[in-house]
GUKOLZA-149060 format. One record per atom (N, C-alpha, C, CB): residue number from 1; residue in one letter; x, y, z. Coordinates in steps of 0.2 Angstrom, whole numbers, m for minus. Glycine has a CB too. Example, Ala and Ser with C-alpha at 12.3 -4.5 7.8 and 13.67 -1.06 7.14 Angstrom:
(site 1, a, (66, m28, 39))
(site 1, a, (62, m22, 39))
(site 1, a, (66, m16, 39))
(site 1, a, (57, m22, 45))
(site 2, s, (64, m11, 35))
(site 2, s, (68, m5, 36))
(site 2, s, (64, 0, 39))
(site 2, s, (70, m3, 29))
! end
This chain:
(site 1, m, (m476, 466, 724))
(site 1, m, (m479, 462, 719))
(site 1, m, (m487, 463, 720))
(site 1, m, (m477, 455, 719))
(site 2, p, (m491, 465, 715))
(site 2, p, (m498, 466, 716))
(site 2, p, (m501, 459, 716))
(site 2, p, (m501, 470, 710))
(site 3, t, (m507, 459, 720))
(site 3, t, (m511, 453, 720))
(site 3, t, (m515, 452, 713))
(site 3, t, (m516, 453, 726))
(site 4, r, (m517, 446, 712))
(site 4, r, (m521, 445, 706))
(site 4, r, (m527, 450, 706))
(site 4, r, (m524, 438, 706))
(site 5, r, (m531, 451, 711))
(site 5, r, (m536, 456, 712))
(site 5, r, (m534, 463, 710))
(site 5, r, (m540, 455, 719))
(site 6, r, (m529, 465, 712))
(site 6, r, (m526, 472, 711))
(site 6, r, (m524, 472, 704))
(site 6, r, (m520, 473, 716))
(site 7, f, (m521, 467, 701))
(site 7, f, (m519, 467, 694))
(site 7, f, (m525, 468, 689))
(site 7, f, (m515, 461, 692))
(site 8, l, (m530, 463, 691))
(site 8, l, (m536, 464, 686))
(site 8, l, (m540, 470, 687))
(site 8, l, (m541, 458, 688))
(site 9, s, (m540, 473, 693))
(site 9, s, (m543, 480, 694))
(site 9, s, (m539, 485, 690))
(site 9, s, (m542, 482, 701))
(site 10, l, (m532, 485, 690))
(site 10, l, (m528, 490, 686))
(site 10, l, (m530, 489, 678))
(site 10, l, (m521, 489, 687))
(site 11, v, (m530, 482, 676))
(site 11, v, (m531, 481, 669))
(site 11, v, (m538, 484, 667))
(site 11, v, (m530, 474, 667))
(site 12, g, (m543, 482, 671))
(site 12, g, (m550, 484, 669))
(site 12, g, (m550, 492, 669))
(site 12, g, (m555, 481, 674))
(site 13, t, (m547, 495, 674))
(site 13, t, (m548, 502, 674))
(site 13, t, (m544, 505, 668))
(site 13, t, (m545, 505, 681))
(site 14, s, (m539, 503, 667))
(site 14, s, (m535, 505, 661))
(site 14, s, (m539, 504, 654))
(site 14, s, (m528, 502, 660))
(site 15, a, (m542, 499, 654))
(site 15, a, (m546, 497, 648))
(site 15, a, (m552, 502, 647))
(site 15, a, (m549, 490, 648))
(site 16, i, (m555, 504, 653))
(site 16, i, (m561, 508, 653))
(site 16, i, (m559, 515, 651))
(site 16, i, (m565, 508, 660))
(site 17, a, (m553, 517, 654))
(site 17, a, (m550, 524, 653))
(site 17, a, (m548, 525, 645))
(site 17, a, (m544, 525, 657))
(site 18, a, (m545, 519, 642))
(site 18, a, (m544, 520, 635))
(site 18, a, (m550, 520, 631))
(site 18, a, (m539, 514, 633))
(site 19, a, (m555, 516, 633))
(site 19, a, (m561, 517, 629))
(site 19, a, (m564, 523, 629))
(site 19, a, (m566, 511, 631))
(site 20, g, (m564, 526, 635))
(site 20, g, (m567, 533, 636))
(site 20, g, (m563, 538, 632))
(site 20, g, (m567, 535, 644))
(site 21, g, (m557, 538, 632))
(site 21, g, (m553, 542, 628))
(site 21, g, (m555, 542, 621))
(site 21, g, (m545, 541, 629))
(site 22, v, (m556, 536, 618))
(site 22, v, (m557, 535, 611))
(site 22, v, (m564, 538, 610))
(site 22, v, (m557, 527, 609))
(site 23, l, (m569, 537, 614))
(site 23, l, (m576, 540, 614))
(site 23, l, (m575, 547, 614))
(site 23, l, (m580, 537, 619))
(site 24, i, (m572, 550, 618))
(site 24, i, (m571, 558, 619))
(site 24, i, (m568, 560, 612))
(site 24, i, (m567, 560, 625))
(site 25, a, (m563, 557, 610))
(site 25, a, (m559, 560, 604))
(site 25, a, (m564, 559, 598))
(site 25, a, (m553, 556, 602))
(site 26, g, (m568, 554, 598))
(site 26, g, (m573, 553, 592))
(site 26, g, (m579, 557, 592))
(site 26, g, (m575, 546, 592))
(site 27, c, (m580, 560, 598))
(site 27, c, (m586, 565, 598))
(site 27, c, (m585, 572, 596))
(site 27, c, (m589, 565, 605))
(site 28, g, (m579, 574, 595))
(site 28, g, (m577, 581, 593))
(site 28, g, (m579, 582, 586))
(site 28, g, (m569, 582, 594))
(site 29, s, (m578, 588, 584))
(site 29, s, (m580, 590, 578))
(site 29, s, (m574, 591, 573))
(site 29, s, (m585, 597, 578))
(site 30, k, (m570, 587, 574))
(site 30, k, (m563, 587, 570))
(site 30, k, (m565, 584, 563))
(site 30, k, (m558, 583, 573))
(site 31, a, (m562, 587, 558))
(site 31, a, (m563, 584, 551))
(site 31, a, (m559, 578, 550))
(site 31, a, (m561, 590, 546))
(site 32, a, (m563, 573, 548))
(site 32, a, (m560, 566, 546))
(site 32, a, (m555, 567, 540))
(site 32, a, (m565, 561, 545))
(site 33, n, (m558, 571, 535))
(site 33, n, (m554, 572, 529))
(site 33, n, (m554, 579, 528))
(site 33, n, (m557, 568, 523))
(site 34, p, (m549, 583, 529))
(site 34, p, (m548, 590, 529))
(site 34, p, (m549, 593, 522))
(site 34, p, (m542, 592, 532))
(site 35, d, (m549, 589, 517))
(site 35, d, (m550, 592, 510))
(site 35, d, (m556, 590, 507))
(site 35, d, (m544, 589, 506))
(site 36, g, (m559, 584, 510))
(site 36, g, (m565, 582, 507))
(site 36, g, (m571, 585, 510))
(site 36, g, (m566, 574, 507))
(site 37, p, (m577, 583, 508))
(site 37, p, (m583, 585, 511))
(site 37, p, (m584, 583, 518))
(site 37, p, (m589, 583, 507))
(site 38, p, (m588, 587, 522))
(site 38, p, (m589, 585, 529))
(site 38, p, (m593, 578, 530))
(site 38, p, (m593, 590, 533))
(site 39, e, (m592, 576, 536))
(site 39, e, (m596, 569, 537))
(site 39, e, (m601, 571, 543))
(site 39, e, (m591, 564, 539))
(site 40, i, (m607, 571, 541))
(site 40, i, (m613, 572, 546))
(site 40, i, (m616, 566, 548))
(site 40, i, (m618, 578, 544))
(site 41, r, (m617, 565, 554))
(site 41, r, (m621, 559, 556))
(site 41, r, (m628, 561, 557))
(site 41, r, (m618, 556, 563))
(site 42, y, (m632, 560, 552))
(site 42, y, (m639, 562, 551))
(site 42, y, (m643, 558, 557))
(site 42, y, (m642, 561, 544))
(site 43, g, (m647, 562, 560))
(site 43, g, (m651, 560, 566))
(site 43, g, (m648, 559, 572))
(site 43, g, (m654, 553, 563))
(site 44, q, (m641, 560, 572))
(site 44, q, (m637, 559, 578))
(site 44, q, (m634, 566, 580))
(site 44, q, (m632, 554, 577))
(site 45, e, (m633, 571, 576))
(site 45, e, (m630, 577, 577))
(site 45, e, (m635, 583, 578))
(site 45, e, (m625, 579, 572))
(site 46, r, (m633, 588, 581))
(site 46, r, (m637, 594, 582))
(site 46, r, (m634, 600, 578))
(site 46, r, (m639, 595, 589))
(site 47, c, (m638, 604, 576))
(site 47, c, (m636, 610, 572))
(site 47, c, (m632, 614, 577))
(site 47, c, (m642, 614, 569))
(site 48, a, (m626, 617, 575))
(site 48, a, (m622, 621, 579))
(site 48, a, (m625, 628, 580))
(site 48, a, (m615, 622, 576))
(site 49, y, (m630, 630, 577))
(site 49, y, (m634, 636, 578))
(site 49, y, (m640, 636, 582))
(site 49, y, (m635, 639, 571))
(site 50, c, (m645, 632, 579))
(site 50, c, (m651, 631, 583))
(site 50, c, (m652, 625, 587))
(site 50, c, (m657, 631, 577))
(site 51, t, (m648, 621, 587))
(site 51, t, (m648, 614, 591))
(site 51, t, (m653, 609, 589))
(site 51, t, (m648, 616, 598))
(site 52, m, (m656, 610, 583))
(site 52, m, (m661, 605, 581))
(site 52, m, (m657, 599, 578))
(site 52, m, (m666, 608, 576))
(site 53, s, (m660, 594, 578))
(site 53, s, (m657, 588, 575))
(site 53, s, (m656, 589, 567))
(site 53, s, (m662, 581, 576))
(site 54, i, (m650, 586, 565))
(site 54, i, (m649, 587, 558))
(site 54, i, (m651, 580, 555))
(site 54, i, (m641, 588, 556))
(site 55, d, (m657, 581, 551))
(site 55, d, (m660, 575, 548))
(site 55, d, (m661, 575, 541))
(site 55, d, (m667, 574, 551))
(site 56, d, (m661, 580, 538))
(site 56, d, (m663, 581, 530))
(site 56, d, (m656, 583, 527))
(site 56, d, (m669, 585, 529))
(site 57, a, (m653, 578, 523))
(site 57, a, (m647, 580, 520))
(site 57, a, (m648, 585, 514))
(site 57, a, (m644, 574, 517))
(site 58, r, (m654, 586, 512))
(site 58, r, (m655, 591, 506))
(site 58, r, (m653, 598, 509))
(site 58, r, (m662, 591, 504))
(site 59, f, (m654, 600, 515))
(site 59, f, (m653, 606, 518))
(site 59, f, (m647, 607, 523))
(site 59, f, (m659, 608, 522))
(site 60, a, (m644, 601, 524))
(site 60, a, (m638, 601, 529))
(site 60, a, (m632, 605, 526))
(site 60, a, (m636, 594, 531))
(site 61, s, (m629, 608, 530))
(site 61, s, (m623, 612, 528))
(site 61, s, (m617, 612, 533))
(site 61, s, (m625, 619, 526))
(site 62, a, (m612, 614, 531))
(site 62, a, (m606, 614, 536))
(site 62, a, (m601, 619, 534))
(site 62, a, (m603, 607, 537))
(site 63, w, (m597, 621, 539))
(site 63, w, (m591, 625, 537))
(site 63, w, (m585, 621, 541))
(site 63, w, (m591, 632, 540))
(site 64, r, (m579, 622, 538))
(site 64, r, (m573, 619, 540))
(site 64, r, (m567, 625, 541))
(site 64, r, (m570, 613, 536))
(site 65, v, (m564, 625, 546))
(site 65, v, (m558, 630, 547))
(site 65, v, (m553, 625, 550))
(site 65, v, (m560, 636, 552))
(site 66, a, (m547, 624, 546))
(site 66, a, (m542, 620, 548))
(site 66, a, (m545, 613, 548))
(site 66, a, (m538, 622, 555))
(site 67, r, (m545, 610, 554))
(site 67, r, (m548, 603, 555))
(site 67, r, (m554, 603, 559))
(site 67, r, (m543, 598, 558))
(site 68, t, (m557, 609, 560))
(site 68, t, (m563, 609, 564))
(site 68, t, (m569, 611, 560))
(site 68, t, (m562, 615, 570))
(site 69, e, (m574, 607, 561))
(site 69, e, (m580, 608, 557))
(site 69, e, (m586, 610, 562))
(site 69, e, (m582, 601, 554))
(site 70, r, (m591, 614, 559))
(site 70, r, (m597, 615, 562))
(site 70, r, (m603, 613, 557))
(site 70, r, (m598, 623, 564))
(site 71, h, (m608, 609, 560))
(site 71, h, (m613, 606, 556))
(site 71, h, (m620, 610, 557))
(site 71, h, (m614, 599, 557))
(site 72, f, (m624, 611, 552))
(site 72, f, (m630, 614, 552))
(site 72, f, (m636, 611, 549))
(site 72, f, (m629, 621, 549))
(site 73, d, (m642, 612, 552))
(site 73, d, (m648, 608, 549))
(site 73, d, (m651, 612, 543))
(site 73, d, (m653, 607, 554))
(site 74, d, (m649, 618, 542))
(site 74, d, (m652, 623, 537))
(site 74, d, (m646, 628, 535))
(site 74, d, (m658, 627, 540))
(site 75, i, (m646, 629, 528))
(site 75, i, (m641, 634, 526))
(site 75, i, (m642, 641, 529))
(site 75, i, (m642, 635, 518))
(site 76, g, (m648, 643, 531))
(site 76, g, (m649, 649, 534))
(site 76, g, (m646, 649, 541))
(site 76, g, (m656, 650, 535))
(site 77, c, (m646, 643, 544))
(site 77, c, (m643, 643, 551))
(site 77, c, (m635, 644, 550))
(site 77, c, (m644, 636, 554))
(site 78, m, (m632, 641, 545))
(site 78, m, (m625, 642, 544))
(site 78, m, (m623, 649, 542))
(site 78, m, (m623, 637, 538))
(site 79, v, (m627, 652, 538))
(site 79, v, (m626, 660, 537))
(site 79, v, (m627, 664, 543))
(site 79, v, (m631, 662, 532))
(site 80, n, (m632, 663, 547))
(site 80, n, (m632, 667, 553))
(site 80, n, (m627, 665, 558))
(site 80, n, (m639, 665, 557))
(site 81, a, (m625, 659, 559))
(site 81, a, (m619, 657, 563))
(site 81, a, (m613, 660, 561))
(site 81, a, (m618, 650, 564))
(site 82, s, (m612, 661, 554))
(site 82, s, (m606, 664, 552))
(site 82, s, (m605, 671, 553))
(site 82, s, (m605, 663, 544))
(site 83, r, (m611, 675, 554))
(site 83, r, (m612, 682, 556))
(site 83, r, (m610, 683, 563))
(site 83, r, (m619, 684, 555))
(site 84, r, (m611, 678, 567))
(site 84, r, (m609, 678, 574))
(site 84, r, (m602, 677, 576))
(site 84, r, (m613, 673, 578))
(site 85, e, (m598, 674, 572))
(site 85, e, (m591, 672, 573))
(site 85, e, (m587, 676, 568))
(site 85, e, (m590, 664, 572))
(site 86, s, (m581, 677, 571))
(site 86, s, (m576, 680, 566))
(site 86, s, (m572, 674, 563))
(site 86, s, (m571, 684, 570))
(site 87, l, (m574, 672, 557))
(site 87, l, (m571, 667, 553))
(site 87, l, (m565, 669, 549))
(site 87, l, (m576, 663, 549))
(site 88, p, (m560, 665, 549))
(site 88, p, (m554, 667, 545))
(site 88, p, (m556, 666, 538))
(site 88, p, (m548, 663, 547))
(site 89, s, (m552, 669, 534))
(site 89, s, (m553, 669, 526))
(site 89, s, (m552, 662, 523))
(site 89, s, (m548, 674, 523))
(site 90, e, (m549, 658, 527))
(site 90, e, (m548, 651, 524))
(site 90, e, (m554, 646, 526))
(site 90, e, (m542, 648, 527))
(site 91, v, (m559, 649, 529))
(site 91, v, (m565, 645, 530))
(site 91, v, (m568, 642, 524))
(site 91, v, (m570, 649, 534))
(site 92, r, (m570, 636, 524))
(site 92, r, (m573, 633, 518))
(site 92, r, (m580, 631, 520))
(site 92, r, (m569, 627, 516))
(site 93, f, (m585, 633, 516))
(site 93, f, (m592, 632, 517))
(site 93, f, (m594, 626, 512))
(site 93, f, (m597, 638, 516))
(site 94, w, (m599, 622, 515))
(site 94, w, (m601, 616, 511))
(site 94, w, (m609, 616, 511))
(site 94, w, (m598, 609, 513))
(site 95, v, (m612, 614, 506))
(site 95, v, (m620, 614, 506))
(site 95, v, (m621, 607, 502))
(site 95, v, (m623, 620, 503))
(site 96, h, (m627, 605, 502))
(site 96, h, (m629, 599, 498))
(site 96, h, (m633, 602, 492))
(site 96, h, (m634, 594, 503))
(site 97, d, (m633, 598, 487))
(site 97, d, (m637, 599, 481))
(site 97, d, (m644, 597, 483))
(site 97, d, (m634, 595, 474))
(site 98, y, (m649, 601, 482))
(site 98, y, (m656, 599, 484))
(site 98, y, (m659, 593, 480))
(site 98, y, (m660, 605, 483))
(site 99, t, (m656, 592, 474))
(site 99, t, (m659, 587, 470))
(site 99, t, (m656, 580, 472))
(site 99, t, (m659, 588, 463))
(site 100, d, (m650, 579, 472))
(site 100, d, (m646, 573, 473))
(site 100, d, (m642, 572, 480))
(site 100, d, (m642, 572, 467))
(site 101, e, (m642, 577, 484))
(site 101, e, (m639, 577, 490))
(site 101, e, (m631, 577, 490))
(site 101, e, (m642, 572, 495))
(site 102, a, (m629, 578, 484))
(site 102, a, (m621, 578, 484))
(site 102, a, (m618, 584, 487))
(site 102, a, (m619, 578, 476))
(site 103, w, (m613, 584, 490))
(site 103, w, (m609, 590, 493))
(site 103, w, (m607, 594, 488))
(site 103, w, (m604, 587, 498))
(site 104, l, (m608, 601, 489))
(site 104, l, (m605, 606, 485))
(site 104, l, (m601, 611, 489))
(site 104, l, (m611, 609, 481))
(site 105, d, (m596, 614, 486))
(site 105, d, (m593, 620, 489))
(site 105, d, (m598, 625, 488))
(site 105, d, (m586, 621, 485))
(site 106, a, (m599, 628, 494))
(site 106, a, (m605, 634, 494))
(site 106, a, (m603, 639, 489))
(site 106, a, (m605, 636, 501))
(site 107, s, (m597, 641, 488))
(site 107, s, (m595, 647, 484))
(site 107, s, (m596, 645, 476))
(site 107, s, (m588, 649, 485))
(site 108, q, (m597, 639, 475))
(site 108, q, (m598, 636, 468))
(site 108, q, (m605, 635, 466))
(site 108, q, (m594, 630, 466))
(site 109, a, (m609, 634, 471))
(site 109, a, (m616, 632, 470))
(site 109, a, (m621, 638, 468))
(site 109, a, (m619, 629, 477))
(site 110, t, (m627, 636, 465))
(site 110, t, (m632, 641, 464))
(site 110, t, (m638, 640, 468))
(site 110, t, (m634, 640, 456))
(site 111, y, (m641, 645, 470))
(site 111, y, (m646, 645, 476))
(site 111, y, (m652, 648, 473))
(site 111, y, (m643, 649, 482))
(site 112, v, (m658, 646, 477))
(site 112, v, (m664, 648, 476))
(site 112, v, (m667, 649, 483))
(site 112, v, (m669, 643, 472))
(site 113, i, (m670, 655, 484))
(site 113, i, (m674, 656, 490))
(site 113, i, (m681, 657, 489))
(site 113, i, (m671, 662, 494))
(site 114, a, (m685, 652, 491))
(site 114, a, (m692, 652, 490))
(site 114, a, (m696, 649, 495))
(site 114, a, (m694, 648, 483))
(site 115, s, (m702, 652, 497))
(site 115, s, (m707, 650, 502))
(site 115, s, (m709, 643, 501))
(site 115, s, (m712, 655, 503))
(site 116, a, (m709, 641, 494))
(site 116, a, (m711, 634, 492))
(site 116, a, (m706, 629, 495))
(site 116, a, (m712, 634, 485))
(site 117, i, (m700, 631, 496))
(site 117, i, (m695, 626, 498))
(site 117, i, (m696, 626, 506))
(site 117, i, (m688, 628, 496))
(site 118, k, (m698, 620, 509))
(site 118, k, (m699, 619, 516))
(site 118, k, (m692, 617, 519))
(site 118, k, (m705, 615, 517))
(site 119, t, (m688, 621, 522))
(site 119, t, (m682, 619, 525))
(site 119, t, (m683, 618, 532))
(site 119, t, (m677, 625, 524))
(site 120, p, (m679, 615, 536))
(site 120, p, (m680, 614, 543))
(site 120, p, (m681, 620, 547))
(site 120, p, (m674, 610, 546))
(site 121, m, (m678, 625, 546))
(site 121, m, (m679, 631, 550))
(site 121, m, (m683, 637, 546))
(site 121, m, (m672, 634, 553))
(site 122, a, (m686, 635, 541))
(site 122, a, (m690, 640, 536))
(site 122, a, (m686, 645, 533))
(site 122, a, (m695, 642, 541))
(site 123, y, (m680, 645, 532))
(site 123, y, (m676, 650, 528))
(site 123, y, (m678, 649, 521))
(site 123, y, (m669, 649, 529))
(site 124, g, (m680, 644, 518))
(site 124, g, (m682, 643, 511))
(site 124, g, (m676, 643, 506))
(site 124, g, (m686, 648, 509))
(site 125, v, (m670, 641, 509))
(site 125, v, (m664, 642, 504))
(site 125, v, (m662, 634, 502))
(site 125, v, (m658, 645, 508))
(site 126, a, (m661, 634, 496))
(site 126, a, (m659, 627, 493))
(site 126, a, (m653, 628, 488))
(site 126, a, (m665, 624, 489))
(site 127, a, (m649, 624, 488))
(site 127, a, (m643, 624, 484))
(site 127, a, (m643, 619, 478))
(site 127, a, (m636, 623, 488))
(site 128, f, (m640, 621, 473))
(site 128, f, (m640, 617, 467))
(site 128, f, (m633, 617, 463))
(site 128, f, (m646, 619, 462))
(site 129, a, (m631, 612, 460))
(site 129, a, (m625, 612, 457))
(site 129, a, (m625, 617, 451))
(site 129, a, (m623, 605, 454))
(site 130, t, (m630, 618, 447))
(site 130, t, (m631, 622, 442))
(site 130, t, (m637, 626, 442))
(site 130, t, (m630, 618, 435))
(site 131, a, (m637, 632, 438))
(site 131, a, (m643, 636, 438))
(site 131, a, (m648, 633, 434))
(site 131, a, (m641, 643, 434))
(site 132, a, (m647, 628, 429))
(site 132, a, (m652, 625, 426))
(site 132, a, (m655, 620, 430))
(site 132, a, (m648, 621, 420))
(site 133, k, (m652, 617, 435))
(site 133, k, (m655, 612, 440))
(site 133, k, (m660, 616, 444))
(site 133, k, (m650, 608, 444))
(site 134, a, (m657, 622, 446))
(site 134, a, (m661, 626, 451))
(site 134, a, (m668, 628, 447))
(site 134, a, (m657, 632, 453))
(site 135, s, (m667, 631, 441))
(site 135, s, (m673, 633, 437))
(site 135, s, (m678, 628, 436))
(site 135, s, (m671, 637, 431))
(site 136, s, (m676, 622, 434))
(site 136, s, (m680, 616, 432))
(site 136, s, (m683, 613, 439))
(site 136, s, (m677, 611, 429))
(site 137, t, (m680, 614, 444))
(site 137, t, (m683, 611, 451))
(site 137, t, (m688, 616, 454))
(site 137, t, (m677, 609, 455))
(site 138, v, (m686, 622, 454))
(site 138, v, (m691, 627, 457))
(site 138, v, (m692, 632, 451))
(site 138, v, (m687, 631, 463))
(site 139, p, (m697, 630, 447))
(site 139, p, (m699, 635, 441))
(site 139, p, (m702, 642, 444))
(site 139, p, (m703, 632, 437))
(site 140, a, (m705, 642, 450))
(site 140, a, (m708, 648, 452))
(site 140, a, (m702, 653, 454))
(site 140, a, (m712, 647, 458))
(site 141, a, (m696, 651, 455))
(site 141, a, (m691, 656, 457))
(site 141, a, (m689, 659, 451))
(site 141, a, (m685, 652, 460))
(site 142, k, (m689, 666, 451))
(site 142, k, (m688, 670, 445))
(site 142, k, (m680, 671, 444))
(site 142, k, (m691, 677, 446))
(site 143, t, (m676, 671, 450))
(site 143, t, (m669, 672, 449))
(site 143, t, (m665, 667, 453))
(site 143, t, (m667, 679, 452))
(site 144, t, (m659, 666, 451))
(site 144, t, (m655, 661, 455))
(site 144, t, (m650, 666, 458))
(site 144, t, (m651, 656, 451))
(site 145, l, (m647, 663, 464))
(site 145, l, (m642, 667, 468))
(site 145, l, (m635, 664, 468))
(site 145, l, (m645, 669, 475))
(site 146, t, (m630, 668, 470))
(site 146, t, (m624, 666, 471))
(site 146, t, (m623, 665, 479))
(site 146, t, (m618, 671, 469))
(site 147, w, (m618, 663, 481))
(site 147, w, (m616, 662, 489))
(site 147, w, (m616, 669, 492))
(site 147, w, (m610, 658, 490))
(site 148, t, (m613, 674, 489))
(site 148, t, (m613, 681, 491))
(site 148, t, (m620, 684, 492))
(site 148, t, (m609, 685, 487))
(site 149, d, (m624, 682, 487))
(site 149, d, (m631, 684, 487))
(site 149, d, (m635, 681, 493))
(site 149, d, (m635, 683, 480))
(site 150, v, (m634, 675, 494))
(site 150, v, (m637, 671, 500))
(site 150, v, (m635, 674, 506))
(site 150, v, (m636, 664, 500))
(site 151, l, (m628, 676, 507))
(site 151, l, (m626, 679, 513))
(site 151, l, (m630, 686, 515))
(site 151, l, (m618, 680, 513))
(site 152, s, (m631, 689, 509))
(site 152, s, (m634, 696, 510))
(site 152, s, (m642, 695, 512))
(site 152, s, (m633, 700, 504))
(site 153, a, (m645, 690, 508))
(site 153, a, (m652, 689, 508))
(site 153, a, (m654, 686, 515))
(site 153, a, (m655, 684, 503))
(site 154, v, (m650, 681, 518))
(site 154, v, (m652, 679, 524))
(site 154, v, (m651, 684, 530))
(site 154, v, (m648, 672, 525))
(site 155, e, (m646, 688, 528))
(site 155, e, (m644, 693, 533))
(site 155, e, (m650, 698, 534))
(site 155, e, (m638, 697, 531))
(site 156, r, (m653, 699, 529))
(site 156, r, (m659, 704, 530))
(site 156, r, (m665, 700, 533))
(site 156, r, (m661, 706, 523))
(site 157, e, (m665, 694, 532))
(site 157, e, (m671, 690, 535))
(site 157, e, (m670, 688, 542))
(site 157, e, (m673, 684, 531))
(site 158, g, (m663, 687, 544))
(site 158, g, (m661, 684, 551))
(site 158, g, (m660, 689, 555))
(site 158, g, (m656, 679, 550))
! end
């Protein structure tokens, strides 16, 4: 029969171990909602490519494969990271609309690359829900781009 001191020691150790397990599980990059947009903790997470803090939602991006996510501070970082890894075809890329910060499926968004757009890592890529939003927000941009165009354009720059 354990003594009171031994019993309290076991209970305390178990509680600390359980709390540590919860913290470790919570710190992973597992998707909370595998079908919905990613959840980024702005100001608390670092870019998976350049390790800078993810602070500006307008440029934050992410990809998801199964239940694993990678978060980025700049769309250009996500593009370059995707070139480094062999991603399966079921990967899903997410970007924010530059004007209202809503999450967009990257393959459905319209993009502008312009030096006037000051992104965290200076790639100058901004995403928009529509071509009209892109043209009205960045009138100096002569053309809008698709996700495939962005993959090629950043590839040449990075």
